[in-house]
C-alpha positions, -999 to 999 in steps of 0.1 A, spaced: 2 0 -5 15 39 -6 -1 72 0 -21 95 -22 -30 93 -56 -3 119 -77 33 112 -79 38 146 -82 25 153 -48 45 177 -23 66 155 5 76 169 33 112 160 22 116 175 -5 94 206 3 127 233 -2 136 215 -41 121 214 -73 127 180 -74 98 158 -98 92 118 -98 103 97 -127 77 63 -114 43 68 -129 29 103 -126 -6 95 -141 -14 66 -111 -40 63 -85 -12 61 -54 22 77 -47 47 60 -26 66 80 6 101 85 5 121 85 36 139 119 45 168 132 27 167 168 30 202 179 37 191 217 33 171 213 70 188 234 106 187 207 127 175 210 164 149 186 185 122 200 171 131 191 136 149 157 144 118 151 158 100 161 126 118 137 108 115 107 129 78 111 133 71 116 92 96 80 84 76 60 110 43 75 100 56 61 68 64 30 77 33 26 101 13 37 62 30 11 45 26 -14 72 -16 -7 65 -14 8 108 -35 39 94 -43 49 130 -9 44 138 3 65 109 -25 93 112 -9 98 152 27 103 141 14 128 107 0 150 132 28 151 154 49 158 124 28 191 115 35 205 150 68 197 152 72 210 117 55 242 132 83 244 162 111 237 139 108 260 111 79 280 117 36 285 108 41 291 75 73 270 61 72 249 30 80 220 51 46 223 74 27 225 40 43 193 30 34 178 64 -3 190 60 -1 171 23 10 143 37 -15 137 66 -42 154 40 -32 118 19 -35 99 43 -71 108 55 -83 107 20 -75 68 21 -91 66 50 -123 85 31 -122 110 59 -128 137 36 -142 162 53 -106 162 72 -81 158 43 -100 191 24 -86 216 47 -52 204 49 -50 204 14 -61 240 11 -37 250 42 -7 236 26 -17 257 -9 -21 284 7 12 283 30 30 274 -4 18 303 -22 32 325 9 63 312 5 70 315 -33 43 332 -49 7 314 -65 22 309 -100 51 291 -86 56 248 -101 49 240 -64 20 253 -59 10 237 -93 16 202 -79 -3 213 -44 -35 223 -65 -29 190 -92 -31 169 -60 -65 188 -48 -76 181 -87 -72 144 -78 -86 144 -45 -115 162 -57 -118 138 -87 -116 113 -63 -151 124 -48 -166 130 -78 -169 168 -71 -158 173 -110 -165 210 -114 -137 214 -81 -115 195 -100 -122 211 -134 -105 246 -120 -78 230 -101 -63 206 -123 -75 243 -154 -52 262 -127 -25 237 -119 -18 234 -162 -17 272 -164 12 276 -137 31 240 -150 28 254 -185 42 287 -176 71 273 -158 81 243 -171 73 247 -206 41 227 -227 57 203 -232 65 190 -198 55 153 -180 40 174 -150 20 191 -177 8 159 -201 -4 144 -165 -23 174 -155 -36 179 -191 -49 136 -189 -65 142 -156 -81 173 -173 -99 157 -199 -110 127 -172 -130 151 -159 -143 167 -188 -150 131 -202 -170 126 -172 -192 159 -176 -202 150 -210 -176 173 -226 -161 142 -249 -145 164 -276 -129 189 -254 -113 158 -232 -107 140 -262 -83 167 -272 -65 170 -239 -60 128 -235 -49 130 -271 -22 156 -261 -7 141 -233 -3 113 -251 15 128 -280 34 148 -255 47 113 -237 52 97 -272 76 126 -284 95 124 -247 107 89 -257 76 77 -232 49 60 -262 58 27 -246 59 33 -210 29 18 -190 17 50 -185 10 58 -220 -3 25 -224 -30 38 -197 -41 67 -215 -42 50 -245 -67 26 -230 -87 50 -218 -87 68 -256 -101 36 -268 -130 35 -244 -143 69 -250 -141 57 -283 -159 24 -278 -187 39 -257 -196 67 -283 -196 35 -311 -167 54 -328 -153 17 -337 -131 28 -361 -111 46 -343 -109 25 -312 -96 -2 -337 -69 22 -345 -62 30 -306 -66 -9 -300 -41 -15 -327 -12 8 -313 -17 -4 -280 -7 -42 -289 18 -34 -310 41 -19 -282 29 -45 -258 38 -73 -285 73 -57 -297 79 -57 -255 68 -86 -246 60 -105 -275 29 -132 -281 33 -152 -248 22 -130 -223 -5 -123 -204 -1 -84 -213 -2 -93 -248 -35 -116 -246 -51 -88 -225 -42 -61 -257 -52 -86 -279 -83 -92 -263 -89 -57 -265 -90 -56 -297 -106 -90 -304 -135 -72 -285 -138 -40 -304 -134 -54 -336 -165 -78 -327 -183 -46 -320 -179 -37 -354 -189 -69 -368 -159 -83 -380 -163 -117 -363 -132 -137 -389 -102 -111 -374 -121 -112 -336 -121 -151 -336 -86 -152 -349 -74 -128 -322 -94 -151 -294 -85 -178 -306 -47 -173 -303 -55 -152 -265 -71 -189 -255 -42 -203 -267 -17 -188 -248 -35 -185 -217 -39 -227 -216 1 -227 -216 2 -201 -192 -25 -206 -166 -40 -232 -147 -69 -250 -166 -95 -235 -147 -83 -202 -142 -114 -179 -147 -99 -162 -180 -98 -191 -198 -140 -191 -193 -140 -156 -199 -120 -162 -234 -140 -188 -239 -177 -171 -233 -164 -140 -259 -155 -165 -280 -190 -183 -277 -204 -145 -282 -182 -142 -313 -200 -178 -331 -234 -163 -321 -228 -131 -340 -216 -149 -375 -244 -171 -368 -269 -140 -366 -247 -127 -400 -251 -158 -419 -285 -178 -410 -299 -162 -439 -277 -174 -469 -259 -210 -448 -281 -223 -421 -258 -247 -419 -232 -228 -411 -255 -207 -388 -259 -236 -367 -224 -250 -366 -213 -213 -352 -245 -222 -328 -230 -251 -317 -196 -247 -313 -211 -214 -293 -230 -239 -270 -198 -260 -266 -178 -227 -257 -205 -216 -230 -208 -253 -215 -169 -249 -206 -170 -220 -200 -200 -225 -168 -174 -257 -160 -143 -234 -152 -167 -208 -135 -181 -233 -115 -150 -249 -106 -135 -214 -96 -165 -205 -76 -155 -240 -53 -123 -235 -49 -130 -197 -40 -153 -204 -17 -132 -237 -1 -99 -218 4 -118 -183 18 -96 -183 48 -64 -192 34 -66 -167 8 -76 -140 33 -45 -151 57 -19 -150 25 -32 -130 -2 -40 -92 -1 -70 -85 10 -102 -87 -9 -81 -109 -35 -102 -138 -30 -138 -116 -31 -130 -105 -64 -119 -141 -76 -151 -145 -63 -176 -118 -84 -155 -123 -114 -162 -162 -113 -200 -156 -100 -206 -128 -135 -189 -156 -162 -209 -178 -145 -244 -157 -150 -232 -146 -185 -225 -176 -197 -261 -194 -187 -275 -165 -201 -260 -165 -235 -264 -201 -233 -303 -195 -231 -299 -174 -260 -278 -197 -280 -310 -220 -276 -336 -199 -284 -317 -190 -319 -311 -230 -321 -347 -230 -321 -355 -204 -348 -331 -218 -371 -356 -254 -365 -383 -233 -369 -402 -249 -339 -434 -234 -326 -434 -209 -303 -456 -226 -282 -435 -251 -273 -411 -246 -244 -373 -246 -250 -366 -268 -218 -326 -261 -232 -330 -222 -226 -361 -230 -198 -326 -247 -174 -304 -221 -190 -326 -190 -174 -335 -208 -142 -296 -223 -134 -288 -187 -139 -318 -175 -112 -307 -201 -91 -265 -196 -91 -276 -162 -80 -295 -168 -48 -271 -196 -44 -237 -176 -45 -250 -144 -33 -272 -148 -8 -260 -179 10 -225 -185 1 -215 -147 9 -203 -140 -27 -211 -99 -22 -229 -90 -50 -221 -59 -78 -235 -40 -107 -225 -63 -135 -240 -92 -112 -268 -78 -105 -277 -62 -144 -270 -104 -154 -293 -119 -130 -323 -90 -135 -316 -101 -174 -322 -136 -170 -351 -127 -145 -367 -106 -173 -360 -132 -200 -378 -160 -178 -408 -138 -168 -415 -138 -205 -408 -174 -212 -431 -187 -181 -452 -156 -175 -455 -152 -137 -446 -185 -130 -412 -182 -127 -415 -187 -87 -429 -221 -95 -405 -229 -117 -380 -225 -90 -394 -241 -64 -394 -272 -92 -354 -269 -99 -330 -284 -78 -305 -261 -54 -281 -246 -80 -259 -278 -96 
């Protein structure tokens, strides 16, 4: 665990310098460095400030937030005693505590500390100093994390203005703030302005030799998602191909990072109706995953679900011209879905059996997230399977009044699985899980009328 949201936060140890971080400036978290400020004139208070700040950092990294909070509070008091009430070291100490409160979601305590830090830096260096710009950027991050979008926009715009004036238009610090400003504008619905800022931030990274960096890849992914959300599939495809090219060059195909990039491109191609290329990429992803991962890994289950959906799309594109091919695609989809369902169930059982063990040896939330992903894939696979069965019924020209038993079974299993794992076995609900459950429930009601509860009462527990 690390402290803060921007790698460019003003720390207590660097308040008297103009150092800039070389780690991820666009990340959601920052690191705390030990104090190495040789310019500090030592006295009893500055010595205590050093000790308290370093020890608080250690506690924070251990997840002991209450102990860290007490020491950061003491560090502020010692900084005021040792340096003076309005010294920049006090500003940095305030910022450290503000970041801790942000992580604890004590937002009402964090905001006054951010503002105090900015005020001190303005009085010490003037309103247009780069350290003020960095602190204002951090305030923007704080607001963005709470979805206070207008406050975040104002903060980022001011920070960008300062950084451009002091550092120059092409500096990486400007690129960082431009990207986050673009994110805020997108969330405000200003898509065209958002796209311009995000593309500029990416271009600046590429011109600075960081086009293959993790930061640049992440920004490209966000840009592609903007295009996908607005159904600009051609633009999204270009960005996704660029991402895949960069990742493949650096890591080769036998890498999960490359697989994830290729899968994203495949889903973009699927959305645009290009089933041929989408299927080729997904099959290649599946082969690599089978080589690198255990056979019951949920990523393999998800990959199979994607392949099934592409096969269904292929069926819909050819059912009027080539019925035999359409049927073959549905059979293929059904096979993929059965395997996806099997893997999801195995993963869920493993998570539940090892719940206590995972809590002990894994990062907090690992087992919970794995269970949620597996349940989401299971429900989606069952829901999709019901669609496959109904499509097969349509191709075979069976009368609609004849209930499709396979579709019925898949939908009832979907509903039963939700109730079993969420209500009885403590897999936490998520919007994605709830959405899939409600979709199954609605489709079941359309098939069975108001007899869903009766059907469920005759249904065995989820198998």
